[in-house]
VEXDO-221647 format. One record per residue (C-alpha): x, y, z; residue in one letter. Coordinates in steps of 0.25 Angstrom, whole numbers, padded with zeros to 4 digits, always signed. Each point is the difference from the previous one (the first is absolute). Example, Ala and Ser with C-alpha at 12.3 -4.5 7.8 and 13.67 -1.06 7.14 Angstrom:
BEGIN
+0049-0018+0031A+0006+0014-0002S
// end
This chain:
BEGIN
+0000+0000+0000M+0007+0013-0005T-0006+0014+0000A+0002+0009-0011T+0012+0006+0007T+0010-0011+0005R-0008-0002+0013T-0002-0015+0004R-0010-0005+0010F+0002-0011+0010A-0009-0005+0011V+0003-0006+0014S-0002-0015+0002L-0011-0005+0010P+0010-0001+0012Q-0008+0005+0012Q-0006-0013+0004I-0004-0005+0014S+0002-0014+0005D-0007-0010-0008G-0006+0010-0010A+0008-0003-0012F-0008-0004-0012D+0009-0006-0011P-0011+0000-0011V-0003+0015+0002A+0015+0003+0000F+0002-0007-0013R-0012+0007-0006A+0005+0014+0005Y+0013-0003-0007L-0006-0005-0013R-0008+0013+0000R+0012+0008+0002V+0007-0006-0012E-0012+0001-0009D+0000+0015+0003L+0014+0001-0003G+0006+0006+0013F+0015+0002+0000H+0002-0007+0013S-0005-0005+0014V+0006+0004+0013W+0001-0005+0014T+0005+0007+0012R+0008-0005+0013E-0006+0000+0013G+0006-0010+0009T-0004+0007+0013L-0012+0007-0005S-0013+0003+0008P-0007-0003-0013V-0001-0015-0004P+0010-0001-0012T+0005-0012-0007L+0015-0001-0003N+0004+0006-0013P+0009-0011-0005I-0010-0011+0001E-0011+0009-0006V+0009+0004-0012M+0003-0014-0002T-0014-0005+0000Y-0004+0012-0010A+0012-0004-0009A-0006-0014-0001A-0014+0005-0003C+0005+0010-0011T+0007+0001-0013E+0003+0014-0004R-0002+0010+0012V+0012+0004+0007R+0001-0002+0015I+0006+0008+0011G+0002+0004+0014C+0000+0015+0005A+0007-0001+0009V+0008-0011+0006F+0006+0006+0013V+0013-0006-0003S+0008+0002+0012V-0010-0010+0007Q+0006-0011-0009H+0013-0007-0002Q+0004+0005-0014P+0005-0013-0005L-0013-0007+0003Q-0008+0011-0005L+0008+0001-0013A-0002-0015-0002K-0015+0000+0002S-0001+0012-0010L+0009-0007-0010S-0008-0012+0001T-0013+0007-0002L+0005+0007-0012D+0004-0013-0006Q-0014-0006+0003L-0007+0012-0006S+0009+0000-0012R+0005+0014+0003G-0013+0007+0005R+0006+0005+0013L+0000+0014+0005E+0008+0003+0013V-0003+0011+0010G+0009+0003+0012F-0002+0010+0011G+0007+0003+0013L-0012-0001+0009G-0001+0006+0014G+0010-0002+0012R-0011-0004+0010R-0001-0015-0005A+0014-0003-0002L+0003-0006+0014E-0011-0010-0002S+0008-0005-0012F+0013+0000+0007G+0005+0012-0009V+0008+0011+0008P-0003+0014-0004A+0014+0004-0001E+0004+0002-0015G-0013-0003-0005L+0001+0007-0013V+0013-0006-0003T-0006-0014+0003R-0011+0003-0010F+0009+0005-0011T+0010-0011+0002E-0011-0011+0000G-0005+0006-0014I+0014+0000-0006E+0002-0014+0005L-0013-0005-0006M+0004+0006-0013K+0014-0007+0001A-0007-0013+0002C-0009+0002-0012W+0011+0005-0010T+0014-0005+0004E+0005-0015-0003P+0008+0001+0014K-0004+0010+0011V+0011+0007+0007S-0007+0010+0009F+0007+0007+0011Q-0009+0009+0008G-0002+0006+0014R-0011-0010+0003F+0002-0011-0011F+0012-0008-0004Q-0003-0010-0011V+0009-0009-0009E-0009-0009-0007A-0009-0003-0012A-0015+0000-0002M-0007-0008-0011E-0009+0002-0008P+0001+0015-0002K-0013+0007-0002T-0007-0002-0013Y+0000+0014-0004Q+0014+0006-0003K+0007+0006+0007P-0011-0001+0010H-0015+0004+0003P-0003+0014+0000P+0003+0006+0014I-0009+0010+0006W+0004+0008+0013I-0012+0006+0008G+0000+0010+0011G-0005+0013+0005H+0012+0009+0002K+0010+0007-0010P+0011-0010+0005A-0009-0012-0005A-0001+0007-0014V+0015+0002-0001R+0002-0015+0004R-0010-0004-0011A+0009+0007-0010V+0013-0006+0005R-0005-0014+0002H-0013-0002-0008G-0007+0000-0013D-0012+0008+0005G-0006+0007+0011F-0014-0004+0006I-0007+0010+0009G-0007-0006+0012A-0015-0001+0001G+0001+0008+0013G+0005+0012-0007A-0010+0010-0006T+0001+0004-0014T+0006+0014+0004E+0011-0007+0007A+0002-0010-0011F+0001+0012-0010A+0011+0006+0009E+0008-0013+0000Q-0001+0000-0015V+0007+0013-0001R+0011-0005+0009V+0001-0012-0009L+0002+0008-0012K+0011+0009+0006D+0007-0013+0005E-0001-0007-0014L+0006+0012-0006A+0011+0001+0010R+0003-0015-0002A+0000+0001-0015G-0011-0010-0001R-0011+0000-0011D-0013+0003+0006P-0007-0007-0012G+0006-0013+0005S-0003+0002+0015F-0014-0005+0005G-0009+0009+0009V-0011-0007+0007A-0010+0003+0011K-0009-0009+0008R-0014+0006+0001V-0011-0005+0009Y-0013+0001-0008V-0015-0002+0003S-0010+0002-0010V-0014+0004+0005D+0004-0006+0014A+0009+0009+0007P-0003-0006+0014G+0005-0014-0004R+0015+0003+0002I+0000+0011+0010D+0002-0009+0012D+0011-0008-0006Q+0007+0013-0004L-0002+0006+0014R+0006-0012+0006S+0012+0001-0009M+0003+0015-0001Y-0009+0006+0010G-0008+0007-0010S-0009-0004-0013A+0003+0014-0007D+0011-0007-0009V-0011-0008-0008A-0007+0004-0013V-0014-0003+0002T-0014+0005-0005G-0008-0001-0013S+0007-0005-0013P+0002+0015-0004E+0007+0003+0013E+0009-0012-0001V+0004+0004-0014V+0004+0013+0005R+0008-0005+0011G+0007-0010-0008L+0003+0010-0011R+0006+0009+0010A+0010-0011+0004V+0003-0002-0015I+0002+0015-0001D+0009+0000+0012A+0010-0010-0008G-0005-0014+0002A+0002-0009-0013D-0005-0012+0008L-0012+0001+0009V-0002-0011+0010L-0015+0000+0003I-0003-0006+0014D-0014-0002+0004P+0004-0008+0012M-0014-0007+0002V-0010-0004-0010G+0011-0001-0011E-0009-0008-0010A-0011+0010+0001G+0009+0012+0000Q+0007-0006-0012L-0013+0000-0008D-0003+0014+0003R+0014+0005-0003L-0001-0007-0014A-0014+0005-0003E+0000+0014+0006D+0014+0005+0003V+0011-0005-0009L-0006+0003-0013P-0001+0015+0004E+0016+0000+0002L+0003-0005-0014F
// end
């Protein structure tokens, strides 16, 4: 699904599922509909210690890959410092092979509050994050890994590599200007968080453009994405979940189809070339409303 500009559209995978409520038939039907509509990709999020019931992204992505043939599959974002990078690199390269090169990978720094639960010290957090990304890239691209960092020292090899060469697209997410700069240094794209307003995202894009120019990188080959929480004609359906995650529901684009069109167009005008639409609940019904009443107005 490609707009008359270079904008692409993606949707979230049904992932907020409580104990015993997963419906495999409905999940497969949702994915068939997504592929029939021509969406660019489907995305998960990571929420290991979330107050909202959230299935783990790797397993959901793998299930989705087995149910589809064309749509790309991503996570925005893995809080990668909560993972051992060699193990995460292996899981992701395996998924890229199983999906025949349809993987998109997002990494984010995450907050410091949950680090202790994962046995990760707060000291040197940014260095640990960037070292982990560079180590994963080395595992995916180098015949023999020789990595000597502050936190990771590896002399080994990992096979098979990722199906995509040199590796799947790497998106870096975050809120602050430092996250935008890390995206330019270590990624292939920047993805704005769902918890950021459109105005905040527009400012991030301005920082991004300056940083790309400073680094001598071609802005045409660098992705710019934004997760957008959306509810068509049912604005109250996602409010409680958003408040539990962010303390406010003001970041969502909700209302009539015309209001949602205006909200999504504002995100595109702010600089997004990939718009990740996330209804959070009632995904199948919302998908039909988007396909019938919203997305045709954005082409």
